[in-house]
DRENPA-3360 file (N, C-alpha, C; in nm, 2 decimals, always signed):
BEGIN
1 = MQEFTRPR = +9.96/+12.82/+8.96/+9.96/+12.69/+9.02/+9.85/+12.60/+8.96 ~ +9.89/+12.48/+8.92/+9.79/+12.39/+8.86/+9.69/+12.34/+8.97 ~ +9.57/+12.33/+8.93/+9.46/+12.28/+9.02/+9.43/+12.13/+8.98 ~ +9.43/+12.04/+9.07/+9.38/+11.91/+9.04/+9.32/+11.85/+9.16 ~ +9.25/+11.74/+9.13/+9.17/+11.67/+9.23/+9.26/+11.62/+9.34 ~ +9.22/+11.64/+9.47/+9.30/+11.58/+9.58/+9.24/+11.44/+9.61 ~ +9.33/+11.36/+9.67/+9.28/+11.22/+9.71/+9.17/+11.24/+9.81 ~ +9.07/+11.15/+9.80/+8.96/+11.15/+9.90/+9.01/+11.11/+10.04;
9 = VMVPNLEP = +9.11/+11.03/+10.04/+9.18/+10.99/+10.17/+9.33/+11.02/+10.14 ~ +9.39/+11.12/+10.21/+9.53/+11.14/+10.19/+9.62/+11.04/+10.26 ~ +9.73/+11.00/+10.20/+9.82/+10.90/+10.26/+9.95/+10.97/+10.30 ~ +10.02/+10.92/+10.40/+10.14/+10.98/+10.44/+10.24/+11.00/+10.32 ~ +10.31/+11.11/+10.32/+10.42/+11.14/+10.23/+10.38/+11.17/+10.08 ~ +10.25/+11.16/+10.05/+10.20/+11.19/+9.92/+10.18/+11.34/+9.90 ~ +10.13/+11.41/+10.00/+10.10/+11.55/+9.99/+10.21/+11.64/+9.94 ~ +10.34/+11.62/+10.00/+10.45/+11.71/+9.95/+10.47/+11.69/+9.80;
17 = LLECWAIS = +10.46/+11.57/+9.75/+10.47/+11.54/+9.61/+10.37/+11.62/+9.53 ~ +10.24/+11.61/+9.57/+10.13/+11.68/+9.50/+10.16/+11.83/+9.50 ~ +10.20/+11.88/+9.61/+10.23/+12.02/+9.62/+10.34/+12.06/+9.52 ~ +10.44/+11.98/+9.52/+10.55/+12.01/+9.43/+10.51/+12.01/+9.28 ~ +10.43/+11.91/+9.24/+10.38/+11.90/+9.11/+10.29/+12.02/+9.08 ~ +10.21/+12.06/+9.18/+10.11/+12.16/+9.15/+10.18/+12.30/+9.13 ~ +10.29/+12.32/+9.19/+10.36/+12.45/+9.18/+10.41/+12.47/+9.04 ~ +10.45/+12.36/+8.97/+10.51/+12.38/+8.84/+10.43/+12.30/+8.74;
25 = DAFVELNE = +10.36/+12.37/+8.65/+10.27/+12.31/+8.55/+10.36/+12.22/+8.45 ~ +10.49/+12.25/+8.44/+10.57/+12.18/+8.34/+10.60/+12.04/+8.39 ~ +10.56/+12.01/+8.51/+10.60/+11.88/+8.56/+10.49/+11.77/+8.55 ~ +10.37/+11.81/+8.52/+10.26/+11.71/+8.52/+10.17/+11.73/+8.40 ~ +10.11/+11.62/+8.36/+10.00/+11.62/+8.26/+9.90/+11.52/+8.31 ~ +9.79/+11.58/+8.37/+9.70/+11.49/+8.44/+9.57/+11.47/+8.37 ~ +9.50/+11.37/+8.40/+9.36/+11.34/+8.36/+9.26/+11.36/+8.47 ~ +9.14/+11.35/+8.44/+9.04/+11.35/+8.55/+9.06/+11.24/+8.65;
33 = GASDLQIN = +9.04/+11.26/+8.77/+9.06/+11.16/+8.87/+8.96/+11.05/+8.86 ~ +9.00/+10.93/+8.90/+8.91/+10.81/+8.89/+8.81/+10.81/+9.01 ~ +8.69/+10.77/+8.99/+8.59/+10.75/+9.10/+8.62/+10.63/+9.18 ~ +8.56/+10.62/+9.30/+8.58/+10.50/+9.38/+8.52/+10.38/+9.31 ~ +8.41/+10.40/+9.24/+8.35/+10.29/+9.16/+8.45/+10.24/+9.06 ~ +8.51/+10.33/+8.98/+8.61/+10.28/+8.88/+8.72/+10.21/+8.94 ~ +8.77/+10.26/+9.05/+8.88/+10.19/+9.12/+8.84/+10.05/+9.17 ~ +8.72/+10.05/+9.23/+8.67/+9.92/+9.29/+8.66/+9.82/+9.17;
41 = QAEEMLGR = +8.61/+9.86/+9.06/+8.59/+9.77/+8.95/+8.73/+9.72/+8.90 ~ +8.83/+9.81/+8.90/+8.96/+9.77/+8.86/+9.02/+9.66/+8.96 ~ +8.99/+9.69/+9.09/+9.04/+9.59/+9.19/+8.97/+9.45/+9.17 ~ +8.84/+9.45/+9.13/+8.78/+9.33/+9.11/+8.84/+9.26/+8.99 ~ +8.87/+9.33/+8.88/+8.94/+9.27/+8.77/+9.08/+9.22/+8.80 ~ +9.15/+9.28/+8.89/+9.28/+9.24/+8.93/+9.28/+9.13/+9.03 ~ +9.17/+9.12/+9.10/+9.15/+9.02/+9.21/+9.22/+9.06/+9.34 ~ +9.25/+9.18/+9.36/+9.32/+9.23/+9.48/+9.29/+9.38/+9.50;
49 = RLPPVLRA = +9.31/+9.42/+9.63/+9.29/+9.56/+9.66/+9.42/+9.63/+9.63 ~ +9.41/+9.75/+9.58/+9.52/+9.84/+9.55/+9.57/+9.90/+9.68 ~ +9.70/+9.90/+9.70/+9.76/+9.97/+9.82/+9.71/+10.12/+9.83 ~ +9.69/+10.17/+9.95/+9.63/+10.31/+9.96/+9.69/+10.41/+9.88 ~ +9.83/+10.41/+9.87/+9.89/+10.52/+9.80/+9.87/+10.51/+9.65 ~ +9.86/+10.39/+9.59/+9.83/+10.38/+9.45/+9.68/+10.42/+9.42 ~ +9.60/+10.38/+9.51/+9.45/+10.42/+9.50/+9.44/+10.57/+9.51 ~ +9.52/+10.64/+9.60/+9.51/+10.78/+9.61/+9.56/+10.85/+9.48;
57 = LYQVSNGC = +9.67/+10.79/+9.42/+9.72/+10.85/+9.30/+9.62/+10.85/+9.19 ~ +9.54/+10.74/+9.18/+9.44/+10.73/+9.08/+9.32/+10.82/+9.11 ~ +9.30/+10.85/+9.23/+9.20/+10.95/+9.27/+9.24/+11.09/+9.22 ~ +9.37/+11.12/+9.22/+9.42/+11.24/+9.16/+9.41/+11.25/+9.01 ~ +9.45/+11.14/+8.95/+9.45/+11.14/+8.80/+9.44/+10.99/+8.75 ~ +9.35/+10.96/+8.66/+9.33/+10.83/+8.61/+9.43/+10.82/+8.49 ~ +9.55/+10.79/+8.52/+9.66/+10.79/+8.42/+9.72/+10.93/+8.42 ~ +9.85/+10.94/+8.40/+9.91/+11.07/+8.39/+10.05/+11.06/+8.34;
65 = KLLGKGDI = +10.11/+11.18/+8.31/+10.25/+11.19/+8.28/+10.31/+11.29/+8.38 ~ +10.42/+11.24/+8.44/+10.48/+11.32/+8.54/+10.63/+11.36/+8.51 ~ +10.67/+11.47/+8.56/+10.81/+11.51/+8.55/+10.86/+11.53/+8.41 ~ +10.84/+11.65/+8.36/+10.88/+11.68/+8.23/+10.77/+11.63/+8.13 ~ +10.66/+11.59/+8.18/+10.55/+11.53/+8.11/+10.59/+11.41/+8.03 ~ +10.67/+11.32/+8.10/+10.70/+11.20/+8.04/+10.81/+11.11/+8.10 ~ +10.88/+11.16/+8.21/+10.98/+11.08/+8.27/+10.91/+10.96/+8.34 ~ +10.79/+10.98/+8.39/+10.71/+10.87/+8.44/+10.57/+10.88/+8.38;
73 = EIDPLWPP = +10.53/+10.77/+8.32/+10.39/+10.76/+8.27/+10.31/+10.66/+8.34 ~ +10.20/+10.70/+8.40/+10.11/+10.61/+8.47/+9.99/+10.57/+8.38 ~ +9.97/+10.44/+8.37/+9.86/+10.40/+8.28/+9.73/+10.43/+8.34 ~ +9.62/+10.45/+8.26/+9.49/+10.46/+8.31/+9.44/+10.32/+8.37 ~ +9.34/+10.32/+8.45/+9.29/+10.20/+8.50/+9.24/+10.10/+8.40 ~ +9.17/+10.15/+8.29/+9.11/+10.07/+8.19/+9.15/+10.12/+8.05 ~ +9.16/+10.02/+7.96/+9.19/+10.07/+7.82/+9.07/+10.13/+7.76 ~ +9.08/+10.21/+7.65/+8.97/+10.27/+7.59/+8.87/+10.17/+7.54;
81 = FGNESTNA = +8.74/+10.20/+7.54/+8.64/+10.11/+7.49/+8.67/+10.07/+7.35 ~ +8.67/+9.94/+7.32/+8.69/+9.89/+7.18/+8.84/+9.87/+7.15 ~ +8.93/+9.91/+7.24/+9.07/+9.89/+7.21/+9.14/+9.83/+7.34 ~ +9.09/+9.70/+7.36/+9.13/+9.64/+7.49/+9.28/+9.60/+7.49 ~ +9.35/+9.61/+7.38/+9.50/+9.58/+7.38/+9.58/+9.70/+7.43 ~ +9.52/+9.82/+7.45/+9.60/+9.94/+7.49/+9.64/+9.92/+7.64 ~ +9.76/+9.96/+7.67/+9.81/+9.94/+7.81/+9.72/+10.01/+7.91 ~ +9.69/+9.94/+8.02/+9.61/+9.99/+8.13/+9.65/+9.91/+8.25;
89 = LVNRADIL = +9.62/+9.96/+8.37/+9.65/+9.89/+8.49/+9.59/+9.75/+8.50 ~ +9.47/+9.73/+8.44/+9.40/+9.60/+8.46/+9.46/+9.50/+8.36 ~ +9.53/+9.54/+8.26/+9.57/+9.44/+8.16/+9.71/+9.43/+8.12 ~ +9.80/+9.53/+8.16/+9.93/+9.53/+8.11/+10.01/+9.41/+8.15 ~ +10.01/+9.37/+8.27/+10.08/+9.25/+8.32/+10.04/+9.13/+8.24 ~ +9.91/+9.11/+8.22/+9.86/+8.99/+8.15/+9.90/+8.99/+8.01 ~ +9.90/+9.11/+7.94/+9.95/+9.11/+7.80/+10.09/+9.07/+7.79 ~ +10.18/+9.12/+7.89/+10.32/+9.08/+7.88/+10.34/+8.93/+7.91;
97 = RQWGWPIP = +10.26/+8.87/+8.00/+10.27/+8.73/+8.03/+10.23/+8.65/+7.90 ~ +10.13/+8.70/+7.83/+10.10/+8.63/+7.71/+10.21/+8.63/+7.60 ~ +10.29/+8.74/+7.61/+10.41/+8.75/+7.52/+10.53/+8.67/+7.57 ~ +10.51/+8.60/+7.69/+10.62/+8.52/+7.74/+10.71/+8.59/+7.84 ~ +10.68/+8.71/+7.88/+10.76/+8.78/+7.98/+10.75/+8.71/+8.11 ~ +10.86/+8.71/+8.19/+10.85/+8.64/+8.32/+10.79/+8.73/+8.43 ~ +10.67/+8.77/+8.42/+10.60/+8.86/+8.51/+10.53/+8.78/+8.61 ~ +10.57/+8.78/+8.74/+10.50/+8.70/+8.84/+10.35/+8.76/+8.87;
105 = DELVIFGN = +10.27/+8.67/+8.91/+10.13/+8.70/+8.94/+10.11/+8.81/+9.04 ~ +10.21/+8.82/+9.13/+10.20/+8.92/+9.24/+10.23/+9.06/+9.19 ~ +10.28/+9.08/+9.07/+10.32/+9.21/+9.02/+10.21/+9.28/+8.94 ~ +10.17/+9.40/+8.98/+10.07/+9.48/+8.91/+10.15/+9.59/+8.84 ~ +10.15/+9.59/+8.71/+10.23/+9.69/+8.63/+10.14/+9.81/+8.61 ~ +10.19/+9.93/+8.64/+10.11/+10.05/+8.63/+10.17/+10.16/+8.54 ~ +10.28/+10.14/+8.48/+10.34/+10.24/+8.40/+10.48/+10.21/+8.35 ~ +10.55/+10.32/+8.31/+10.69/+10.30/+8.27/+10.76/+10.43/+8.29;
113 = ISDGNLIG = +10.89/+10.42/+8.28/+10.98/+10.54/+8.29/+11.04/+10.57/+8.16 ~ +11.11/+10.68/+8.15/+11.15/+10.73/+8.02/+11.26/+10.64/+7.95 ~ +11.33/+10.56/+8.02/+11.43/+10.47/+7.96/+11.37/+10.35/+7.90 ~ +11.23/+10.34/+7.91/+11.16/+10.22/+7.85/+11.13/+10.11/+7.95 ~ +11.20/+10.12/+8.07/+11.17/+10.02/+8.17/+11.03/+10.04/+8.22 ~ +10.97/+9.92/+8.26/+10.83/+9.93/+8.31/+10.84/+9.94/+8.47 ~ +10.73/+9.99/+8.53/+10.72/+10.00/+8.67/+10.59/+9.93/+8.72 ~ +10.60/+9.86/+8.83/+10.49/+9.79/+8.89/+10.50/+9.79/+9.04;
121 = MWVPIGLN = +10.40/+9.74/+9.10/+10.39/+9.73/+9.25/+10.37/+9.59/+9.29 ~ +10.44/+9.54/+9.39/+10.43/+9.41/+9.44/+10.31/+9.40/+9.53 ~ +10.20/+9.34/+9.48/+10.08/+9.34/+9.55/+10.02/+9.19/+9.56 ~ +10.08/+9.11/+9.65/+10.03/+8.97/+9.65/+9.88/+8.96/+9.69 ~ +9.81/+8.87/+9.63/+9.67/+8.85/+9.67/+9.66/+8.79/+9.81 ~ +9.57/+8.86/+9.89/+9.55/+8.81/+10.03/+9.65/+8.86/+10.13 ~ +9.75/+8.93/+10.09/+9.85/+8.99/+10.18/+9.79/+9.11/+10.24 ~ +9.82/+9.14/+10.37/+9.77/+9.26/+10.44/+9.79/+9.38/+10.36;
129 = INASHPVI = +9.69/+9.46/+10.33/+9.70/+9.58/+10.25/+9.80/+9.68/+10.30 ~ +9.83/+9.67/+10.43/+9.93/+9.77/+10.49/+10.07/+9.71/+10.49 ~ +10.09/+9.59/+10.43/+10.22/+9.53/+10.42/+10.31/+9.61/+10.33 ~ +10.43/+9.57/+10.31/+10.52/+9.64/+10.22/+10.48/+9.61/+10.08 ~ +10.47/+9.72/+10.00/+10.44/+9.71/+9.86/+10.54/+9.78/+9.78 ~ +10.66/+9.73/+9.75/+10.77/+9.80/+9.68/+10.73/+9.82/+9.54 ~ +10.80/+9.92/+9.48/+10.79/+9.95/+9.34/+10.90/+9.87/+9.27 ~ +10.86/+9.79/+9.17/+10.95/+9.71/+9.09/+10.97/+9.76/+8.95;
137 = QISALPTN = +11.10/+9.77/+8.92/+11.13/+9.82/+8.78/+11.16/+9.70/+8.70 ~ +11.10/+9.68/+8.58/+11.12/+9.57/+8.49/+11.19/+9.61/+8.37 ~ +11.29/+9.53/+8.33/+11.37/+9.56/+8.21/+11.28/+9.57/+8.09 ~ +11.31/+9.67/+8.00/+11.24/+9.68/+7.88/+11.26/+9.57/+7.78 ~ +11.37/+9.50/+7.80/+11.41/+9.39/+7.71/+11.46/+9.27/+7.80 ~ +11.36/+9.20/+7.87/+11.41/+9.10/+7.96/+11.46/+8.98/+7.89 ~ +11.59/+8.94/+7.92/+11.65/+8.83/+7.86/+11.67/+8.71/+7.95 ~ +11.63/+8.73/+8.08/+11.63/+8.62/+8.17/+11.54/+8.65/+8.29;
145 = PKCMAVAG = +11.51/+8.55/+8.37/+11.41/+8.58/+8.48/+11.45/+8.68/+8.58 ~ +11.58/+8.71/+8.60/+11.63/+8.81/+8.69/+11.63/+8.95/+8.62 ~ +11.50/+8.99/+8.59/+11.49/+9.11/+8.51/+11.41/+9.22/+8.59 ~ +11.40/+9.21/+8.72/+11.32/+9.30/+8.80/+11.41/+9.35/+8.92 ~ +11.41/+9.48/+8.93/+11.49/+9.55/+9.04/+11.39/+9.62/+9.13 ~ +11.43/+9.63/+9.26/+11.34/+9.71/+9.35/+11.38/+9.85/+9.34 ~ +11.29/+9.93/+9.28/+11.32/+10.08/+9.25/+11.26/+10.17/+9.36 ~ +11.19/+10.12/+9.45/+11.14/+10.20/+9.56/+11.08/+10.11/+9.67;
153 = TTLCRFLK = +11.12/+10.13/+9.80/+11.06/+10.05/+9.90/+10.91/+10.09/+9.92 ~ +10.87/+10.21/+9.88/+10.73/+10.25/+9.88/+10.71/+10.34/+9.75 ~ +10.59/+10.35/+9.71/+10.56/+10.43/+9.59/+10.60/+10.58/+9.61 ~ +10.57/+10.63/+9.73/+10.61/+10.77/+9.76/+10.76/+10.80/+9.76 ~ +10.83/+10.70/+9.81/+10.98/+10.72/+9.80/+11.03/+10.71/+9.66 ~ +10.97/+10.62/+9.58/+11.01/+10.61/+9.44/+10.98/+10.75/+9.37 ~ +10.86/+10.80/+9.39/+10.82/+10.92/+9.33/+10.91/+11.04/+9.38 ~ +10.94/+11.04/+9.50/+11.03/+11.14/+9.56/+11.16/+11.14/+9.49;
161 = VRTAYSLL = +11.22/+11.02/+9.47/+11.35/+11.01/+9.41/+11.34/+11.07/+9.27 ~ +11.25/+11.02/+9.19/+11.24/+11.07/+9.05/+11.20/+11.22/+9.04 ~ +11.12/+11.27/+9.13/+11.09/+11.41/+9.13/+11.21/+11.49/+9.16 ~ +11.28/+11.46/+9.27/+11.40/+11.53/+9.31/+11.50/+11.53/+9.20 ~ +11.52/+11.42/+9.13/+11.62/+11.40/+9.02/+11.58/+11.50/+8.91 ~ +11.45/+11.50/+8.87/+11.41/+11.59/+8.77/+11.43/+11.74/+8.80 ~ +11.40/+11.77/+8.93/+11.41/+11.91/+8.97/+11.56/+11.95/+8.96 ~ +11.65/+11.86/+9.01/+11.79/+11.90/+9.00/+11.85/+11.91/+8.86;
169 = KCRCTSDL = +11.80/+11.82/+8.77/+11.84/+11.82/+8.63/+11.80/+11.96/+8.57 ~ +11.68/+12.00/+8.60/+11.63/+12.12/+8.54/+11.67/+12.25/+8.62 ~ +11.74/+12.23/+8.73/+11.79/+12.35/+8.81/+11.67/+12.43/+8.85 ~ +11.57/+12.37/+8.90/+11.45/+12.44/+8.94/+11.47/+12.53/+9.06 ~ +11.37/+12.61/+9.08/+11.38/+12.71/+9.19/+11.37/+12.64/+9.33 ~ +11.42/+12.71/+9.43/+11.43/+12.65/+9.56/+11.30/+12.61/+9.62 ~ +11.19/+12.69/+9.58/+11.06/+12.66/+9.64/+11.01/+12.52/+9.61 ~ +11.04/+12.48/+9.49/+11.00/+12.34/+9.45/+11.08/+12.24/+9.53;
177 = MDELDVPD = +11.21/+12.26/+9.55/+11.29/+12.16/+9.62/+11.26/+12.17/+9.77 ~ +11.21/+12.29/+9.82/+11.18/+12.30/+9.96/+11.06/+12.21/+9.99 ~ +10.97/+12.19/+9.89/+10.85/+12.10/+9.92/+10.89/+11.96/+9.95 ~ +11.01/+11.92/+9.90/+11.05/+11.78/+9.92/+11.17/+11.78/+10.02 ~ +11.20/+11.89/+10.08/+11.31/+11.90/+10.17/+11.44/+11.84/+10.12 ~ +11.47/+11.88/+9.99/+11.60/+11.83/+9.93/+11.71/+11.90/+10.00 ~ +11.81/+11.83/+10.05/+11.92/+11.89/+10.13/+12.01/+11.97/+10.04 ~ +12.08/+12.07/+10.11/+12.17/+12.16/+10.04/+12.28/+12.09/+9.96;
185 = DLRNAPPD = +12.33/+11.98/+10.02/+12.45/+11.92/+9.95/+12.40/+11.85/+9.82 ~ +12.28/+11.82/+9.81/+12.23/+11.77/+9.68/+12.20/+11.88/+9.58 ~ +12.14/+11.99/+9.64/+12.11/+12.11/+9.55/+12.23/+12.17/+9.49 ~ +12.34/+12.17/+9.56/+12.46/+12.24/+9.52/+12.56/+12.15/+9.44 ~ +12.52/+12.04/+9.39/+12.60/+11.95/+9.32/+12.53/+11.90/+9.20 ~ +12.61/+11.85/+9.10/+12.54/+11.79/+8.98/+12.45/+11.68/+9.02 ~ +12.34/+11.66/+8.95/+12.24/+11.56/+8.99/+12.30/+11.42/+8.99 ~ +12.29/+11.34/+9.10/+12.35/+11.21/+9.11/+12.24/+11.12/+9.16;
193 = LARIYAWA = +12.19/+11.03/+9.08/+12.08/+10.95/+9.11/+12.11/+10.86/+9.23 ~ +12.23/+10.81/+9.24/+12.27/+10.72/+9.35/+12.26/+10.79/+9.48 ~ +12.31/+10.92/+9.49/+12.31/+11.00/+9.61/+12.16/+11.04/+9.65 ~ +12.08/+11.06/+9.54/+11.94/+11.09/+9.57/+11.87/+10.97/+9.63 ~ +11.90/+10.85/+9.58/+11.84/+10.73/+9.63/+11.89/+10.71/+9.78 ~ +12.02/+10.74/+9.80/+12.07/+10.72/+9.94/+12.00/+10.81/+10.04 ~ +11.96/+10.93/+9.99/+11.89/+11.03/+10.08/+11.74/+10.99/+10.10 ~ +11.67/+10.96/+9.98/+11.53/+10.94/+9.99/+11.48/+10.80/+10.01;
201 = DPDLPNLM = +11.56/+10.70/+9.99/+11.52/+10.56/+10.00/+11.64/+10.48/+10.04 ~ +11.70/+10.50/+10.15/+11.82/+10.43/+10.19/+11.80/+10.28/+10.22 ~ +11.68/+10.23/+10.23/+11.66/+10.09/+10.26/+11.65/+10.00/+10.14 ~ +11.67/+10.06/+10.02/+11.67/+9.98/+9.90/+11.78/+9.87/+9.90 ~ +11.75/+9.75/+9.84/+11.85/+9.65/+9.83/+11.98/+9.69/+9.75 ~ +11.95/+9.78/+9.65/+12.07/+9.84/+9.58/+12.03/+9.98/+9.55 ~ +12.13/+10.07/+9.58/+12.10/+10.22/+9.57/+12.11/+10.27/+9.42 ~ +12.14/+10.18/+9.33/+12.13/+10.21/+9.19/+12.06/+10.09/+9.12;
209 = PDPDRNGF = +11.92/+10.08/+9.14/+11.85/+9.97/+9.09/+11.86/+9.96/+8.94 ~ +11.89/+9.85/+8.89/+11.91/+9.83/+8.74/+11.86/+9.68/+8.71 ~ +11.75/+9.67/+8.65/+11.70/+9.53/+8.63/+11.79/+9.45/+8.53 ~ +11.87/+9.51/+8.46/+11.96/+9.44/+8.36/+12.09/+9.40/+8.43 ~ +12.12/+9.46/+8.55/+12.25/+9.43/+8.61/+12.24/+9.37/+8.75 ~ +12.14/+9.42/+8.83/+12.13/+9.37/+8.96/+11.98/+9.33/+9.00 ~ +11.92/+9.26/+8.90/+11.78/+9.23/+8.91/+11.75/+9.10/+9.00 ~ +11.63/+9.09/+9.03/+11.58/+8.97/+9.11/+11.48/+8.89/+9.02;
217 = DAEELRNK = +11.47/+8.76/+9.05/+11.36/+8.68/+8.98/+11.24/+8.68/+9.07 ~ +11.14/+8.61/+9.03/+11.01/+8.61/+9.10/+11.03/+8.54/+9.24 ~ +11.10/+8.43/+9.25/+11.11/+8.37/+9.38/+11.19/+8.45/+9.48 ~ +11.29/+8.52/+9.44/+11.36/+8.61/+9.53/+11.27/+8.72/+9.58 ~ +11.19/+8.78/+9.49/+11.09/+8.88/+9.54/+10.99/+8.82/+9.63 ~ +10.94/+8.70/+9.60/+10.84/+8.64/+9.70/+10.91/+8.62/+9.83 ~ +11.03/+8.58/+9.84/+11.09/+8.55/+9.97/+11.11/+8.68/+10.05 ~ +11.13/+8.80/+9.97/+11.15/+8.92/+10.04/+11.01/+8.99/+10.08;
225 = YGQNQKIW = +10.91/+8.98/+9.99/+10.79/+9.06/+10.00/+10.66/+8.99/+10.01 ~ +10.67/+8.85/+10.01/+10.54/+8.78/+10.02/+10.49/+8.73/+9.89 ~ +10.40/+8.64/+9.90/+10.34/+8.58/+9.77/+10.19/+8.57/+9.79 ~ +10.12/+8.53/+9.68/+9.98/+8.51/+9.68/+9.94/+8.42/+9.79 ~ +9.84/+8.46/+9.87/+9.79/+8.37/+9.98/+9.66/+8.31/+9.95 ~ +9.56/+8.38/+9.90/+9.43/+8.33/+9.87/+9.36/+8.42/+9.77 ~ +9.25/+8.38/+9.73/+9.17/+8.47/+9.64/+9.10/+8.58/+9.72 ~ +9.12/+8.70/+9.67/+9.06/+8.82/+9.74/+8.91/+8.82/+9.72;
233 = E = +8.84/+8.85/+9.82/+8.69/+8.86/+9.82/+8.65/+9.00/+9.85;
% end
């Protein structure tokens, strides 16, 4: 079993995912966890507090590769010294905005998935930190403002969907799927992402989120999940 740093404050629904990843070394490639000081400095750079679950994930690993060591890649908090153009939590959204991508200010991009789409979290400045912070999937080649799909009503639900899908594709042992309580009807059938979404995150606007086919624009996301209120202090 792989050993890795545990969050200093555990958040609901994250522990089963960590246990699942720990059981199988093939599913994770982790870095050293970030300190509270490093996270606080990143929050100052972003001008907002990170939701507790994202903060906890960075306490486990400051950037990582998950699920087959690459289905999900989480950026580190900061780019390497002297290479500020490298993708990191503090700069990736700003870099894309400079390139003309329609990335709203409320969206903090923290990584990507294997199909090339980016993933971020909706974190409006000044919004209650315990408010809804959905995971947003951004098209790898945005051709219009409606290039963002809601891929998880929470980060834990998003990670649960992707983890269960990877387990089922790899036909992993039952002890791994037991950690996530994957139901028998999903275990005994070919992996079906829509069915996994329906089980793990039934409140999604669309059970097959696709930013190229059923995406939202910034104003639609603001109407659903809030917008910047004030400068964070």
